[in-house]
BALOBA-1460 file (C-alpha; in Angstrom, 3 decimals):
// residues 138
<rec num="1" residu="m" x="92.965" y="81.662" z="105.790"/>
<rec num="2" residu="t" x="95.937" y="83.479" z="104.272"/>
<rec num="3" residu="d" x="98.595" y="81.746" z="102.199"/>
<rec num="4" residu="y" x="101.091" y="82.188" z="105.041"/>
<rec num="5" residu="e" x="98.666" y="80.580" z="107.482"/>
<rec num="6" residu="k" x="98.154" y="77.672" z="105.074"/>
<rec num="7" residu="l" x="101.924" y="77.349" z="104.651"/>
<rec num="8" residu="i" x="102.544" y="77.349" z="108.397"/>
<rec num="9" residu="k" x="99.805" y="74.796" z="109.036"/>
<rec num="10" residu="l" x="101.099" y="72.502" z="106.302"/>
<rec num="11" residu="f" x="104.720" y="72.983" z="107.421"/>
<rec num="12" residu="y" x="103.928" y="71.907" z="111.005"/>
<rec num="13" residu="y" x="101.873" y="68.961" z="109.793"/>
<rec num="14" residu="i" x="104.695" y="67.733" z="107.555"/>
<rec num="15" residu="l" x="107.314" y="68.332" z="110.250"/>
<rec num="16" residu="k" x="105.247" y="66.349" z="112.764"/>
<rec num="17" residu="r" x="104.781" y="63.447" z="110.324"/>
<rec num="18" residu="m" x="108.469" y="63.436" z="109.344"/>
<rec num="19" residu="k" x="109.547" y="63.382" z="112.981"/>
<rec num="20" residu="k" x="107.173" y="60.493" z="113.655"/>
<rec num="21" residu="e" x="108.603" y="58.519" z="110.731"/>
<rec num="22" residu="w" x="112.186" y="59.228" z="111.821"/>
<rec num="23" residu="n" x="111.383" y="58.237" z="115.415"/>
<rec num="24" residu="n" x="110.030" y="54.914" z="114.159"/>
<rec num="25" residu="q" x="113.555" y="54.114" z="112.937"/>
<rec num="26" residu="l" x="115.332" y="54.653" z="116.271"/>
<rec num="27" residu="q" x="115.659" y="50.967" z="117.228"/>
<rec num="28" residu="g" x="115.001" y="51.096" z="120.959"/>
<rec num="29" residu="i" x="116.387" y="54.523" z="121.826"/>
<rec num="30" residu="n" x="114.523" y="57.806" z="121.945"/>
<rec num="31" residu="y" x="115.187" y="60.958" z="119.956"/>
<rec num="32" residu="s" x="117.041" y="62.661" z="122.838"/>
<rec num="33" residu="q" x="119.417" y="59.723" z="123.100"/>
<rec num="34" residu="y" x="119.942" y="59.816" z="119.342"/>
<rec num="35" residu="l" x="120.852" y="63.521" z="119.522"/>
<rec num="36" residu="i" x="123.407" y="62.766" z="122.233"/>
<rec num="37" residu="l" x="124.958" y="59.937" z="120.227"/>
<rec num="38" residu="k" x="125.147" y="62.088" z="117.087"/>
<rec num="39" residu="s" x="126.827" y="64.874" z="119.051"/>
<rec num="40" residu="l" x="129.390" y="62.434" z="120.452"/>
<rec num="41" residu="v" x="130.126" y="61.048" z="116.990"/>
<rec num="42" residu="h" x="130.661" y="64.509" z="115.513"/>
<rec num="43" residu="s" x="132.413" y="66.237" z="118.417"/>
<rec num="44" residu="g" x="134.013" y="63.489" z="120.475"/>
<rec num="45" residu="p" x="133.792" y="63.013" z="124.267"/>
<rec num="46" residu="q" x="131.793" y="65.711" z="126.032"/>
<rec num="47" residu="k" x="130.732" y="66.809" z="129.487"/>
<rec num="48" residu="a" x="127.031" y="66.634" z="130.340"/>
<rec num="49" residu="a" x="126.875" y="70.427" z="130.611"/>
<rec num="50" residu="h" x="128.002" y="70.755" z="126.997"/>
<rec num="51" residu="l" x="125.458" y="68.163" z="125.860"/>
<rec num="52" residu="t" x="122.657" y="70.210" z="127.439"/>
<rec num="53" residu="e" x="123.680" y="73.160" z="125.256"/>
<rec num="54" residu="v" x="124.055" y="71.146" z="122.069"/>
<rec num="55" residu="t" x="120.841" y="69.148" z="122.411"/>
<rec num="56" residu="q" x="118.699" y="71.810" z="124.143"/>
<rec num="57" residu="l" x="117.756" y="69.242" z="126.803"/>
<rec num="58" residu="t" x="117.554" y="69.892" z="130.537"/>
<rec num="59" residu="p" x="120.331" y="68.594" z="132.802"/>
<rec num="60" residu="g" x="117.865" y="66.044" z="134.246"/>
<rec num="61" residu="a" x="116.945" y="64.802" z="130.783"/>
<rec num="62" residu="i" x="120.637" y="64.503" z="129.868"/>
<rec num="63" residu="t" x="121.341" y="62.477" z="133.019"/>
<rec num="64" residu="s" x="118.429" y="60.122" z="132.372"/>
<rec num="65" residu="a" x="119.293" y="59.708" z="128.693"/>
<rec num="66" residu="t" x="122.999" y="59.151" z="129.299"/>
<rec num="67" residu="d" x="122.307" y="56.630" z="132.086"/>
<rec num="68" residu="k" x="120.305" y="54.565" z="129.598"/>
<rec num="69" residu="l" x="122.966" y="54.909" z="126.892"/>
<rec num="70" residu="v" x="125.644" y="53.721" z="129.313"/>
<rec num="71" residu="a" x="123.467" y="50.822" z="130.491"/>
<rec num="72" residu="e" x="122.930" y="49.714" z="126.867"/>
<rec num="73" residu="g" x="126.656" y="49.918" z="126.092"/>
<rec num="74" residu="y" x="126.347" y="52.752" z="123.549"/>
<rec num="75" residu="t" x="128.402" y="55.163" z="125.642"/>
<rec num="76" residu="e" x="130.684" y="55.107" z="128.647"/>
<rec num="77" residu="r" x="131.714" y="57.630" z="131.246"/>
<rec num="78" residu="k" x="135.389" y="58.482" z="131.497"/>
<rec num="79" residu="g" x="136.995" y="60.570" z="134.220"/>
<rec num="80" residu="d" x="139.386" y="63.372" z="133.344"/>
<rec num="81" residu="k" x="142.953" y="62.283" z="134.124"/>
<rec num="82" residu="e" x="143.874" y="65.666" z="135.589"/>
<rec num="83" residu="d" x="140.621" y="66.516" z="137.387"/>
<rec num="84" residu="r" x="138.761" y="63.491" z="138.749"/>
<rec num="85" residu="r" x="135.632" y="65.615" z="139.332"/>
<rec num="86" residu="v" x="135.186" y="66.045" z="135.571"/>
<rec num="87" residu="v" x="133.427" y="63.221" z="133.737"/>
<rec num="88" residu="y" x="133.148" y="62.906" z="129.969"/>
<rec num="89" residu="l" x="130.636" y="60.874" z="128.029"/>
<rec num="90" residu="e" x="132.268" y="58.929" z="125.214"/>
<rec num="91" residu="i" x="130.634" y="56.891" z="122.474"/>
<rec num="92" residu="t" x="131.539" y="53.212" z="122.132"/>
<rec num="93" residu="e" x="131.979" y="51.226" z="118.935"/>
<rec num="94" residu="k" x="128.509" y="49.794" z="119.517"/>
<rec num="95" residu="g" x="127.162" y="53.355" z="119.727"/>
<rec num="96" residu="k" x="128.973" y="54.396" z="116.546"/>
<rec num="97" residu="e" x="127.531" y="51.421" z="114.688"/>
<rec num="98" residu="l" x="124.049" y="52.315" z="115.901"/>
<rec num="99" residu="v" x="124.374" y="55.951" z="114.786"/>
<rec num="100" residu="e" x="125.645" y="54.877" z="111.370"/>
<rec num="101" residu="s" x="122.754" y="52.451" z="110.960"/>
<rec num="102" residu="l" x="120.188" y="55.009" z="112.125"/>
<rec num="103" residu="a" x="121.582" y="57.727" z="109.864"/>
<rec num="104" residu="q" x="121.228" y="55.409" z="106.869"/>
<rec num="105" residu="e" x="117.684" y="54.493" z="107.887"/>
<rec num="106" residu="q" x="116.770" y="58.162" z="108.304"/>
<rec num="107" residu="n" x="118.159" y="58.892" z="104.844"/>
<rec num="108" residu="n" x="116.078" y="56.056" z="103.381"/>
<rec num="109" residu="v" x="112.943" y="57.348" z="105.114"/>
<rec num="110" residu="t" x="113.656" y="60.906" z="103.991"/>
<rec num="111" residu="i" x="114.131" y="59.799" z="100.388"/>
<rec num="112" residu="r" x="110.657" y="58.227" z="100.553"/>
<rec num="113" residu="f" x="109.213" y="61.635" z="101.539"/>
<rec num="114" residu="f" x="110.279" y="63.014" z="98.167"/>
<rec num="115" residu="q" x="109.425" y="59.994" z="95.994"/>
<rec num="116" residu="g" x="107.309" y="60.762" z="92.976"/>
<rec num="117" residu="l" x="108.298" y="64.408" z="92.783"/>
<rec num="118" residu="p" x="109.318" y="65.521" z="89.312"/>
<rec num="119" residu="e" x="112.902" y="66.718" z="88.883"/>
<rec num="120" residu="e" x="111.659" y="70.289" z="88.409"/>
<rec num="121" residu="d" x="109.922" y="70.225" z="91.809"/>
<rec num="122" residu="i" x="113.044" y="68.807" z="93.459"/>
<rec num="123" residu="q" x="115.081" y="71.668" z="92.006"/>
<rec num="124" residu="h" x="112.487" y="74.157" z="93.309"/>
<rec num="125" residu="l" x="112.661" y="72.567" z="96.774"/>
<rec num="126" residu="i" x="116.460" y="72.776" z="96.769"/>
<rec num="127" residu="r" x="116.227" y="76.471" z="95.904"/>
<rec num="128" residu="i" x="113.559" y="77.045" z="98.575"/>
<rec num="129" residu="y" x="115.456" y="75.111" z="101.263"/>
<rec num="130" residu="n" x="118.610" y="77.079" z="100.466"/>
<rec num="131" residu="k" x="116.656" y="80.307" z="100.903"/>
<rec num="132" residu="i" x="115.186" y="79.119" z="104.202"/>
<rec num="133" residu="s" x="118.648" y="78.046" z="105.347"/>
<rec num="134" residu="n" x="120.007" y="81.498" z="104.495"/>
<rec num="135" residu="n" x="117.134" y="83.116" z="106.426"/>
<rec num="136" residu="l" x="117.995" y="81.001" z="109.472"/>
<rec num="137" residu="e" x="121.644" y="82.065" z="109.280"/>
<rec num="138" residu="q" x="120.745" y="85.759" z="109.505"/>
């Protein structure tokens, strides 16, 4: 097995484990619903079509997820004042509080991933992550 193959295998394993740990923090919503709530917090009210682009979910998945978010009181649907056919999804205060709480929990979980690493390794990871981030931007 080449070093790149080892790296890829380890990367996917870690990514899978991290996602599982983050999902354990979601307090009764799923990851798709969390993505929708985060998008609403950062970008304000949005149409379902825009949420499909932002979250990379199918229109059916968006409808199902948003129905549940509305039912739980985390979001609400608001009609456009000028065009009644247009409906926006808007986050509620309850939804904002949930996102804030989940973001803090995710940060706490993520910090645990790096516990025990020496400062030198943390600096190497920062350098490596910056390089990866630059690669993704190109």
